[in-house]
C-alpha positions in Angstrom: 151.6 83.3 122.3 150.9 80.3 124.5 147.0 79.3 124.3 145.3 79.5 127.9 144.6 75.7 128.9 141.4 75.8 131.2 141.6 74.3 134.6 139.9 71.3 134.7 138.2 69.9 138.0 138.7 66.2 137.5 139.9 63.7 134.7 137.9 60.7 133.8 140.2 57.6 133.2 138.5 57.2 129.7 139.3 60.6 128.7 142.7 60.4 130.3 143.3 57.2 128.6 142.2 57.9 124.8 144.2 61.5 125.0 147.3 60.2 126.1 147.0 57.2 123.8 148.0 59.6 121.1 151.4 59.3 122.4 153.0 56.3 120.5 155.4 54.2 122.1 157.3 50.8 121.7 156.5 48.0 123.4 158.7 45.9 126.1 158.7 42.6 127.8 160.3 42.7 130.9 161.9 39.3 132.0 163.7 37.6 134.6 164.5 34.0 136.1 163.0 33.4 140.1 163.6 29.7 141.2 164.8 28.6 137.8 161.6 29.5 136.0 161.2 32.2 133.4 159.0 35.4 134.4 158.0 38.3 132.4 154.8 41.0 131.6 154.2 43.4 128.9 155.4 46.9 129.8 154.4 49.8 127.6 155.7 52.4 130.2 159.4 52.1 129.5 161.7 55.2 129.0 165.8 55.6 128.9 166.6 57.8 132.0 170.4 58.7 131.9 173.6 58.5 130.2 176.1 58.7 132.7 175.3 56.3 134.6 173.7 54.5 131.8 170.1 54.0 133.5 166.4 53.3 132.4 163.2 53.5 134.1 160.1 51.5 133.4 156.3 51.6 135.4 154.6 48.2 136.4 151.3 48.3 138.0 151.1 47.6 141.6 148.8 44.7 141.0 151.2 42.9 139.0 152.1 39.4 140.3 155.0 39.1 137.5 156.2 42.8 138.7 156.7 41.2 142.2 158.6 38.0 141.0 161.2 40.3 138.7 161.5 42.5 141.9 162.6 39.3 144.0 164.8 38.5 140.9 166.7 41.7 141.1 168.3 41.7 137.6 166.0 41.6 134.8 166.1 42.1 130.8 164.0 44.8 128.8 162.9 43.1 125.8 162.4 45.7 122.8 159.5 43.8 120.7 159.7 43.7 116.9 156.9 44.8 114.6 155.9 40.9 114.2 155.3 40.4 117.9 151.6 42.0 118.6 151.0 38.2 119.5 153.9 38.1 122.0 153.1 41.3 123.7 149.1 40.1 124.0 150.5 36.7 125.6 152.6 38.4 127.8 149.8 41.0 128.8 148.0 38.2 130.1 147.9 36.5 133.8 147.3 33.0 134.7 148.6 31.3 131.8 152.4 29.7 130.8 153.4 32.8 129.0 156.7 31.1 127.9 155.0 28.1 126.4 156.4 28.0 122.8 158.3 31.1 123.1 162.0 31.0 121.8 164.4 32.7 124.4 167.9 32.3 125.3 169.8 33.5 128.9 171.4 36.9 128.6 175.2 37.1 130.2 173.2 38.0 133.6 170.8 34.9 132.9 167.2 36.9 132.4 165.3 35.6 129.3 166.2 37.6 125.8 163.3 36.7 123.8 163.8 35.4 120.0 163.8 38.1 117.2 163.6 41.4 119.3 164.6 44.6 118.2 167.0 45.3 121.4 167.4 43.7 124.8 169.1 45.8 127.8 170.2 43.6 131.0 169.5 45.6 133.8 169.4 45.5 137.8 166.9 47.4 140.0 168.5 50.6 141.5 165.4 52.3 143.2 161.5 52.7 143.2 159.5 55.4 143.6 155.8 55.9 144.1 153.7 56.3 140.8 150.0 56.2 142.0 148.7 52.8 141.0 151.8 52.1 139.3 155.6 51.9 140.6 158.3 53.8 139.1 161.4 51.6 138.7 164.8 53.1 137.9 167.4 50.1 136.8 171.1 50.6 136.3 172.0 48.9 132.8 174.6 46.3 132.9 174.3 45.1 129.0 172.7 45.7 125.7 172.8 45.2 121.9 170.1 45.9 119.2 169.2 44.5 115.8 169.0 47.7 113.3 167.7 45.4 110.6 164.6 44.8 112.9 161.5 47.3 113.0 159.7 48.1 116.4 156.3 47.3 117.2 154.6 50.8 118.0 151.4 51.0 120.2 149.1 54.0 119.3 145.7 54.7 120.5 145.2 51.3 121.7 146.1 49.3 118.9 149.6 48.3 117.2 150.8 50.2 114.5 150.4 53.9 113.5 147.4 54.5 111.1 147.3 56.9 108.1 146.0 60.5 108.3 142.7 61.4 109.9 140.8 60.6 113.3 137.7 61.2 115.2 138.0 64.7 115.7 139.0 66.4 119.4 138.9 64.4 122.8 138.4 66.7 125.8 138.7 70.3 125.4 138.4 71.9 122.1 142.1 71.5 120.1 143.3 74.5 117.9 144.0 72.3 115.2 144.7 75.2 112.4 147.1 76.6 114.7 148.6 73.4 115.4 149.0 72.4 111.7 150.2 76.1 111.1 153.0 75.4 113.6 153.9 72.2 112.2 154.2 73.6 108.5 156.7 76.1 110.0 158.9 73.3 111.7 158.8 71.2 108.6 160.1 74.3 106.6 162.7 75.3 109.5 164.0 71.7 109.2 164.2 71.6 105.6 166.3 75.1 105.9 168.5 73.1 108.3 168.5 69.3 108.0 170.5 69.2 111.7 167.9 70.8 113.5 165.4 68.0 113.6 168.5 65.6 115.0 167.6 63.5 118.2 170.1 63.4 120.9 
């Protein structure tokens, strides 16, 4: 049986950020070269989009000056940060600084910066843009890509890097049926134990 979800008249920004923050994600830095100078910014809102043709998507803030420069370039590189890149992530999230100062990088086949030590990189060309509220949803075609499977990704979860151990500070927003959720998780674990292939990801 599906639990009834009450209708919320309005969602405040603080609660929204705290709840959505429970979705852990990797961290990327989007880079490009414009007028012979490297540009880039940290972007958490990134995902694969299509296998055929290969496409990805990311969502920069409309107010990002770095995004406007990347947009001007047309082609760019998605740098998937590794677990030792928290400082790099913070640096590329700031504005008004020389983000590439002291940063190792090399040009990709298409000229965009590939940062040193990344877990993976994906060279792309902008395909389309869509409205996303205070962000822009960018769909891009994949031109080239590679990964280093020996490196672990940098993970961002609940406003900080890394995933903490068990526990938390209770429910945020509407009451959450924790006992029922745990029962469902236990049932899922049992099913996966009986059939390991069911837990595979495409």
